[in-house]
C-alpha positions in Angstrom: 114.5 102.2 97.7 116.1 99.7 100.0 114.0 97.6 102.3 115.5 96.4 105.4 113.8 94.3 108.1 114.7 94.8 111.6 113.3 94.6 115.1 112.0 97.3 117.4 113.0 96.7 120.9 112.1 98.9 124.0 115.1 97.8 125.9 114.9 98.8 129.6 116.5 97.5 132.8 114.0 95.7 135.0 114.4 95.9 138.8 114.0 92.7 140.9 110.5 93.7 142.1 109.0 94.3 138.8 107.0 91.5 137.0 106.3 92.0 133.3 103.0 91.4 131.5 104.0 91.1 127.9 101.6 92.2 125.3 101.5 92.9 121.6 100.9 96.5 120.5 97.5 95.8 119.0 96.1 94.2 122.2 97.7 97.0 124.2 95.7 99.6 122.2 92.5 97.9 123.3 90.6 98.8 126.4 89.2 95.5 127.2 91.5 92.4 127.3 93.1 89.7 129.4 96.8 88.9 130.0 99.1 86.8 132.1 102.1 88.2 133.9 105.4 86.3 133.8 104.8 85.0 137.3 101.5 83.4 136.1 99.0 85.8 137.7 96.1 86.5 135.2 94.6 90.0 134.8 91.5 91.2 133.2 91.3 94.8 132.0 88.3 96.9 131.4 89.9 100.4 131.0 88.7 104.0 130.2 91.8 104.7 128.3 94.4 102.1 126.9 97.4 101.2 128.8 100.9 102.2 127.7 104.3 100.6 127.5 106.2 100.5 131.0 103.2 101.4 133.0 102.9 99.9 136.5 99.2 98.8 136.4 99.1 96.9 139.7 101.1 96.8 142.9 101.0 94.1 145.5 103.3 94.3 148.5 106.8 94.8 146.9 105.8 93.5 143.5 105.0 96.0 140.7 103.3 94.6 137.7 104.6 96.4 134.5 103.2 96.3 130.9 106.0 95.4 128.6 105.2 95.9 124.9 106.5 92.8 122.9 109.0 93.7 120.2 107.6 93.7 116.7 109.0 93.4 113.1 109.2 96.6 111.1 110.7 97.6 107.8 113.2 100.4 107.5 112.8 101.6 104.0 115.5 104.0 102.6 114.8 106.8 100.1 117.0 109.3 98.5 114.7 112.1 97.4 111.8 114.0 98.6 109.8 112.7 95.7 110.5 109.3 96.6 109.7 109.9 100.3 106.3 111.6 99.3 105.6 108.5 97.1 106.3 106.1 100.0 104.3 108.1 102.4 101.3 108.0 99.9 101.6 104.2 99.4 101.8 103.4 103.1 99.1 105.9 103.9 96.9 104.2 101.3 97.1 101.0 103.2 96.3 102.9 106.5 99.5 102.0 108.2 101.4 104.4 110.4 104.9 105.4 109.6 107.6 107.2 111.1 109.9 109.3 108.9 113.4 110.2 109.3 115.7 112.3 106.9 116.7 109.4 104.9 114.2 106.4 105.8 111.0 105.5 107.2 109.9 102.8 109.5 106.6 101.0 109.0 105.0 98.0 110.4 106.4 94.8 109.1 103.3 93.5 107.7 103.0 91.2 104.6 100.8 93.8 102.8 103.3 96.5 103.3 106.1 94.1 102.0 104.2 93.3 98.9 103.4 96.9 98.2 106.9 98.0 98.6 108.2 95.2 96.4 105.6 95.7 93.7 106.2 99.5 93.6 109.8 99.5 94.0 110.8 100.6 90.6 107.8 103.0 90.0 109.7 106.3 90.1 
């Protein structure tokens, strides 16, 4: 198992009339929160459903206010066998962290608890 830390970026081209409100994923998942757009405009949200990345949540004249999810650290963890993948899935799931699996690696939130768990159990196969 090899742990590689990298950043997730949702890279997009922004037009000149788009104003971003940058927010972390955990805040974005909430239905009630406050944020400040890059032009200084403050918004308060009381939503029926959470907003998603790249959604235009307010338009004023030619300005469109867009949600921009902030990049976050993640771990890319390589595995070589299905047994190792199953063990990793169990470990990450036991901590209640979501994971995305590929054919040879998983991506999981770059949290300290995940790092310690992966380092502690690295040679347990």
